[in-house]
N, C-alpha and C positions, 0 to 999 in steps of 0.2 A: 511817427517815430519818436510814440513816449515815451518806450523805453529804452530809447536811447541818452548814453551819453558818452562824456568827453575821457581818455583815459589822460590823456599830456598833450600840451602845444609846446609846440617848439618853433623858436623866431628862426628863420632861415638867413635874413636879410632884406633888402630891399630893391623892390626896380625904379628908376627917375622913367619918367614918360610923359609922351610929347603932345598926345592928343586926349582931348578936344585941345586941352593947353597943358604947359610941364604942369608936373605933379608929382606927390613918391606915394607908391603905397610897399604895406609890407609884406614880404611872405611868412606866412606858419604852416607848420604840418602838423595836420589835427590827427591825434589818434584817436578812433573810437572806441565805444567797450567791444566791439563783433570782431575786432581786430583789424582792421581798414585803417586807412591812411590816407590823407588827400590835405593837397594843398591848395589853400586860397589867400587872397591879395585883399587887404584893406587901406585904407588912408588911417594918417591918426584921428582926424576928424569923428569917421565913424566910431572908429574905437570908443572916444572918445566922450560922446554922443551913447555910446552902447554903457555905459559907464556910469554917466549921470542918471539914468533910466536903472539901473542894475541899485543904485542908492537911493533912490524914490520908491524900491519894489520892496528896499530891507531896512526903512530906516534903523532901527532898533542895530542892527551888525555893520551897519556904515555909521555910527556914533553922534546921528541924527537930534537923540534923544540924549543919549550919556555918549562925552567922548569917550571912557574907558571901556565903553562896550564894543569899538568898532573891529572891524575883524576884515570887511572888508579892506585890501589895497587901497591906497590912494596911488594917483595918476595924474599928474600934473596939467594944465590947460595947454590947450596948441598954443601958438605965439602968433600974433597977428602977421608975420610972415613966415612961414616954414620951409626953410631952403634946404641944402644938400646937409650944411655942417649940421646943422638940429637934428634933422631926419636920423642920420647916422650916434649923431651923442646920444638919443633918446632909446639905440637899442638895449640899450644895458637894462633901463629901468622899465620897457620893455616886458624884455625875458620873464623879469622876476615878475612882474603883475601877472603874466599867465600864468606862472607857477604856479602861484598864491591863490589864482583863481579855482585851479581845479581845485588844489586840495585843500577849500573853503566847507562848509559843511554841506549834504549834498542837495538839502533843499533849495541850495542855493546853487552853487556849483553843476546840478543837474537838472535845474528849472527854463524850462522852455525856453527864456531869453537868450540864455549862456545858448543853446541846443543850436536853436535858430540864428542865431550870430555867426556861427561858427560852421555851418551847412556849407558846403559849395552849389557855388549861385553858375548860375549862366557864363556871366563876365569871367569867371574862373579860369572854363575851360576852353571859354571863345573871348580873350578879351577886344574890347572893340580901337581899332585900329586904323588905320589910313598907310595906305601903300605912298602915298607922297610927301608923308612925312618922318621923321627918322626915328629909329625903332630905338623901341625900350633900351635900356641899362641898367644892368643887371648889378647887383655890390652884396656881392653873401658874406652874411656872418663870419669873421676867421673864427677858426676852430679854438684856438689858443684863449678867446676870449670867453668861450662859454661856461657856463658857472658848472660846477659840481651838484647843484641844487637841479639842475634841467637835463643833468647826463641820466638816464633812462637806459636798457636797452634795448635795440629798438636797428630798424633801418641806419646803413651807412652812410651819411651825408657827405656829398661833398667829396665821394671820392672818383677817381679822374679813371677812365674806362677807353679803351681805345675800339675802334668799330671793326672789325673780321672782314666785312662786306659790303657791297652794297645792298639796301635796305628803303624799299618804297611802302608808304603807309596806306595802309587800307582803311583809315577811318580819320575823323578833324581831331579825335583827343589823341594819335599819334603821334610820329613824327620820323621824318625821311631821313637815311645816311648813307655817306658816303662814307667806301671802304678807307679807313685812315682816320675819320673823325677821330676829335678827343672831347667827349661828354662828360659833365659830372655827374652822376648817380645822386638825387634826391632823395629817392624812395626806391626800396626793393619789397619786391609783393613774391609770393612762396608761387604763386599764380605762372610763374616765369616772362612776368612785365614789368620792367621798372619804370619808373618816371625822372627822366633827364631833362638835362638843360646843357643846348649849345651856344652859347653867342644869346642871342636873342632870342631865339627858340627853344621851346618846351613841350615835353608831351611824353609819351608811353613808346618803348621798345624792346624789343625780345632781346629778356638774356644773353639767348645763346648768340646775338650776332657782338655781343661784346665781349673781353679780357680785359684782366686788369695789366695796369702799364710794365709791371718788371716781370712779369711770369707769371704762373699757373698759382693759384693760391689755394693749394688744396686745402687748409683748414675752412673753405668755405663751404666743403663740400664734408656731412661729418661719415662716417663711416656703414656702411650697409648694418641692419640694426635685421639680425636672422630670426629673431622674434618674433617680432613684428607688430605694427600698431593697427587696431581695427578702425577703418573708415566703411562706409556708405556710398556707394554710388547716386549723386544724385541727378545725372544725366546721363543717357548712355553714347555710347561712343564704339564704332566699327572700325576695327583695324585698319590701319593704313601699311607701314609695314608689318614686316615678318615678325619682327620682335615684341610689335603690339600687343595689345590682349583687347576682345570687345565682348563688352559688358554691358548688364542693361539696368537699368535705374531701379536701385532697390536693393541689388547686390551686396553683400557684406564680405568683405577682403580683407587682407593684412597689408600694409604698407612697410616697406623694407630698404628700402634706399631713397630718402629724399633729394635729389638734383637739384640747382639752379635754375637750368630753364624752364623747367615748369611740366618735366615729364617725370614721373615719380614711378621705380621700378617696385612692382605689387606681386603678391600672391592671393591665385585664385585657390582655396585645397591645393595642390601640388605645381599647379603650374606659376610661372613666373612669365611677365613680358610689361612694359610702358605702359604708362595711363595718363592722360592729362589732371595733374595736381587740380588743376579750378574745375573739374567735374566732380570731386571728391567731398567728404564733409568729416570727417572725426565724430564715430560715431558715440553717441550720447550729446552732443551738440545739439543747440536750437536753430533752427534754420532762419535766416533772416532774408529782407525784403535786398539788400545790399550786396549778400551772398548770392540770393537766386538773380538778380539781374546781370553779375557779373559771370556767370557760369551761361548766359545768352550767350558773350561774347565766344568768339573763335577760340579754339588752342594756339599758345604760340606754337613754331617752328619748332624742331628741338635740334640742338644742337650736330649731332650727325649728317641734320640733310643740309647742311652749310655747306658748298664745296667751294673750300681755302686753305690749301695746304700749307700754306706759309703761318695757318694761324697757330697760336701757343696752346690751343684746345686738341691740333693735330700731334703737335711735337712732343709738350711736354706734360700734358696733363695726363694723370693718373686715368687706365681706361679698365673696365671691366666688362670682360663679353657675357652675353646673354645665359651661355653654359655655364659661365661661372657662377653667376646669381644660380641658376636653377640648378647646380649639382649642391653648392651650398648649403640652400635652402632645403634641396631633400634631402641632406646630409643631417641637418639641425633637426629636423623634424622627427626622421630615423632614432639618431641622439636620444632623443626626447621622449620618444615609444618605449626605446630600450629603455632607459630608466624609470618609467610607469612602471614597465614589464617583472624588471628585476625587482621594485622595490614591493610589487601586488605577491608578485613570486614568495619572496623573503617573507611578506609580514606571515605568509598561508602556511608554509615552511615551520615558519616558531607556533604558528596556531596551534598545527598539527602535533607537532612534536611536544607541545608543553600539554595540551588536553588532556589525551589519556593519561600523562605523569600527575596532574591533580586528579583524576579521578579515581588511581588506582590506589589501595592500600600497599601500607608502607610493607615491605617484608620480614616477615616473623624465622629467626633461629631456628632451622630442624630441629627436632625432640629425636636424638637417636634410637633406635630398636633395645629392650632390654637382651642382656646376653642369655643364651639359654642354659640348662641345669647343668646340661655334659661340657660347656663349654668354661664353668666356671670351676667343676671339680679338676678339668683337664688343663690349664692355667691360673688360676689364682691361687693366693700363698692359702696354708694352713689353716690360719685363724675366718679368711672369708667363707672355703668349704665347710669348717666347723658352723657357719649363721645358718645355711641350707639346708642343712642334716639332721 
């Protein structure tokens, strides 16, 4: 992961854990340069030890040689006993510290010490617990307490969604749902898997099983772009439904509609259909090990496959049929061809019309023929007739 670096670190809140003894851990959303986003958990004592080593690695930037040269942010030492009040009060300082950290010069912010500290650990995905002990309590950072300096475009944090149907998880990183469960969405990924929190549980959930509380949010799904974006197929897929496409690895396609459930409408030549977005990569992008690992997972279920007539997805969400996609896509392609054809024919007509005019000499006035002697004697005046006699 030598080329990896962190784009942004956002403090989400903290957890109060009771195993192996009562302690507190902070929750961070770490956004990487390959556009992946991971949730990690760190104790404050760990963060402070990380901070001390960072200062030793960069003595000039930490102000050890000259205090005026210090650019590494300050971090208070942990107290002898860190209770919930101190953990809560420290959140603002910690959020500012993380923001300053990723904005330091690259030799510091992108060094292996920083990268390795915020990499996902096994305990982040599967925290050590004891079924006989009280489950962790989660305390999210209030939305209104977030500073402007930590607000960047990205996933919507702590937006509440409702489960529209039961979902059984298929891996330890996922979370099972019951119809009607209210979850907080921590991270939205365009591959159709969202990281959610439900009381003391957390894990990945298919976006197709979730709907906003107050009704379908049409702004979440942008309008189709029939001009299309070029993408390359990174993993083959065989169509299961009639409106899906079968493609091979290496095929070049155009994405015309990016949907939140992770199934995008794509165009191959003049054919359109659905395809898992997690198996696609934007043309020109460099492949990464993280993205390769992600594509080894199965595609999320589609919204249309979830049978729940009471869902907002069925009642109010704008539906576009596959026939509409095909018709509009073909219409766009035909219009582009017609425009190119008209512009080419117009240009050729202008060239053909102008070319002979450029080479043709300008017309000279015609010289009238000289009148005959008899014509002059019959029609001209006496003085003119005398001149030819």
